[in-house]
N, C-alpha and C positions, 0 to 999 in steps of 0.2 A: 305339256312337258316342263319340268323345272330347268332353269338355265343357271348351270353353278358358275358359268363364265364371270358372273358378276363379282365372285371372290378372287382374289389375288394371293400369291404369297406374302405381300407386303402386308396384309391382313394380321399376320402373326406378329407383326412387329408393334401394332395399334394396341393400347391398353384396353382391356375388356370393360365394356360400360356397365356402371350399377346406380340404381337411383338411391341416393342416401338421404335426400330431403323430403319433407312431406310434400305428397302429390297435389297440385290442383288441377284436377280433372275439368277438361275442356270437350264437350261431345258435340261435334256438328254431324249432324243427319243422325241424332241420337237414337231413334226408335223408342223401344222402352228400357235401354238402357244394359244391354247385355255386357259390354264392356265394363261399365261400372260393376255389373254383378260379379264380373270375374275378378277384379280389383279386391271387392268385398269377400269373395270367396278366398282369395289367397292371403287375406289377413292385411293387406297393404294398408299403409297410412296416408288416406286421401279425402278430399272434400270434393262434393259435387259443385264445381264452381261456376261452370257455363253451361247450358244445354241449348243447344239449337235444334228445335225439330218443328217442322210445320204441320203435322198432321195431328188435328186434334184429339184423334182416340189415341195415338200413340203418346202424346205427352200426358194425356190424363190417367195413361197405364204407367209411364213412367214415374209419375208424382205418387201413385197409388202404391207401387213398389217400392220407391225409394224414401217415402215420407219427404218428398220435396214440394216446392210451390212454384215451380218453373211454369212462363206463360209459352203459347204457342208462338213461335217465330221463324221467320223467314230468312234463309240466309242470303238472300238477294238483297235483303234491305238493311243489314248490319254492315259494321265498318270494324276496320282493327281494333279500334280504341274501345270498342264494344267487349272484346275479350279479357280487357282487364289484366294483361300480362305486365307485371309490375315489379314486383320484388324477385327476380330472378336469383338472387344469391342466397335467398332463404327458402325459396321453393323450387320444385321440380313441375313445370307446366308441361303436361301430358295432353295432347291434342289428338283426339280420334275423329276419322274423316271418312267413314265407311258409306261414302257417295251411291246413290241408286243405282243398282244392278240391271233395271229391267231392259236397258237398251245395249246390254252387252250380253245377256243370258241367252242361252240356246233356246228357253221358252219365249222369249219374246222376239221383237221384229228385229234385232241385233242393227239399229241405227247408228250406235256407236256413240263415242264420248270426245268428238272434236271438238275443241275451242269452237265456242260462237255458233254451234251447231243448233243450240235449241233443245235439245234432248236433255231427258231426266239425267242420264249419267253425264252430259256434259256439265252439270254443275259442279263436278270435279274443279272447275277452272274458276270458281267463286274461292276456292280455297287458296288458289294463287293469288286472287286479288287480296284476300285477307291478310295472307303472309306479306305482300309487298305494302300493305298499310301498317303494320304493326311497327311499333317502335324497338320493343324487345321479342325475339322470335322465341316460340316454345321449345323446350330443349328438346322434346320426344315428341315425335307423331306418330300414329300407328293408322294404319290402313287394313282393312279386310274386304274383299269382294270376290266374286267369281272369276275361274281361271280364265276366262274368256278376256279379261282385263289386258291380259298380255297375249291374247290369241293373234293369229295371223291378221285379222281385221283391225285390231286395235293396238298392236306391237308399236307403231310409231308414235300414236298419242300417249301411251304408256313410257316409252322412253322419253319422249318431249317432257313429260310429267318429272321423271327423274333427273333429266338435265337441269330441269327449273331448280328442283331441291338443291342439286349440286351447288348451283349459283348460289343459293342462300347460305352455303356453308354445311350442308345436311350430309353423314354417311350414311347410305341405304343398303338395305338387306332385306331381299325379299325371296318368298319360297310358299311352294303350294304343299299345304298340311291338309290332311283329311282328319275329320273326326274321330273315326274309328281306331285311328293310331295313337289316340290320347284318351281313352278311357269311356268314349261316347259310342252307344250303339247306334250309330248312324252313318251311313256311307255319304259323308258330305265334305267334299274336296273345295279349298278356298284357297285364294290367294292372300297371304299376309306380308305387309311390308312394314317395318321398323325404319325409321329416320331418326338420325341423332346428331344433334347440332355439335360438329366439331370432329376430330378425326379420332373416331373411337371404332373398336372392334365388336360385333355382336353375334352370338350364335343361336339359332333356332334349337328348341328342345328335341331331345331325343324320342323316337316313339316308344310308347310302353305299351305292355300287354293288355290286350282287351278281356276282361272278366265279366262283363255284363252282356245280357242281350235284350232285345225288346221287350220281353215278356216281364224282366226284371221291373220295367217301369210301369207297367198296365195293373189297375185294380183287379182283382178277381170279381167283384160285383160292382156293377154300373147302374146308377139309376136311368130308368128308360128314357127320360125326359132328355138326356144325352145322345141318345139315338136318333138319326135322321130316317122317318120312315114316310114323309109326308110325298105325294105325288109329282110335285115340282122338284123336289131332291133329287128323286129317284131317275128323273128323266137328265137331270144335271150330270148325274154319277154315270150313267148309261151314255151319254155324250162322250164323257171325258174316257169311258171304256174303250169305246169306237174310235176315239182319236189316238187310243195307243198311249194314252197319258196316265192312266189307272188300270190296274189289272183287275179282272172280274172277281172279286170277292164280296159279292152281293148274296147274302144266304137266302134260300127259298122262302124263309118266313117273313120276308117282306123288310126285314131290320137289315139297317146297314151294319156289316162287319167293321170292327176297328182294325183289320188287318189292312196293310199297304205295303207295296213294294216301291221300290224306286227311290230317286234321290230329287229333292227339291232344289231349285236353282236361284232362290233369292232369299 
């Protein structure tokens, strides 16, 4: 459930934040760069400035997609100076930190994100360390994660995180947004938080009408090599069905149907 108590009537007196300078994009836990793709699709003036991603396959995909040559990098091994935040008058440094959700998601063991817990989701606090180490703070921070980030089990850590950001001078706005309400035919509910350095107002976009369905994304003819039909794969799919993770959509001809229902959690 979205908690709108985070806003107050005083927010109306704050100036609305707008990015006017070119963006130097810093992506922690970058994955394949979906947030960079969003900036690209919006036509934003930005540079792939720093990318931190440990998974070798993800960083290979990132470089292939974006035409970059970033190396694999471990967030626990870098320092604030490595972020290169220097000319804050000329550029807007936008840092994304969509930290691992495995220990928050209902699909996982829900070990949480407490500081010093050693969990993957606990890597959030590496971001705290980096923000404490930098000489110049990034003007904008963007987080995306599963809604459980502010669920009953994690709300204390989430509030501690927001308190830390406030202590650094950030105005913080967060809300759960579902992809299906923004033009994407997927029931994917996620928590987004925008943190802006200074006393600023921010508003999330209003929902738009969904005009596409899943079949609009699918090809009419698909090469058989993309179908899963070997025995091992069938056993895995059957296990997912037995566990209730996947609906039974296996056709009788032995090929695996591409139709699935449900929502992913990571």
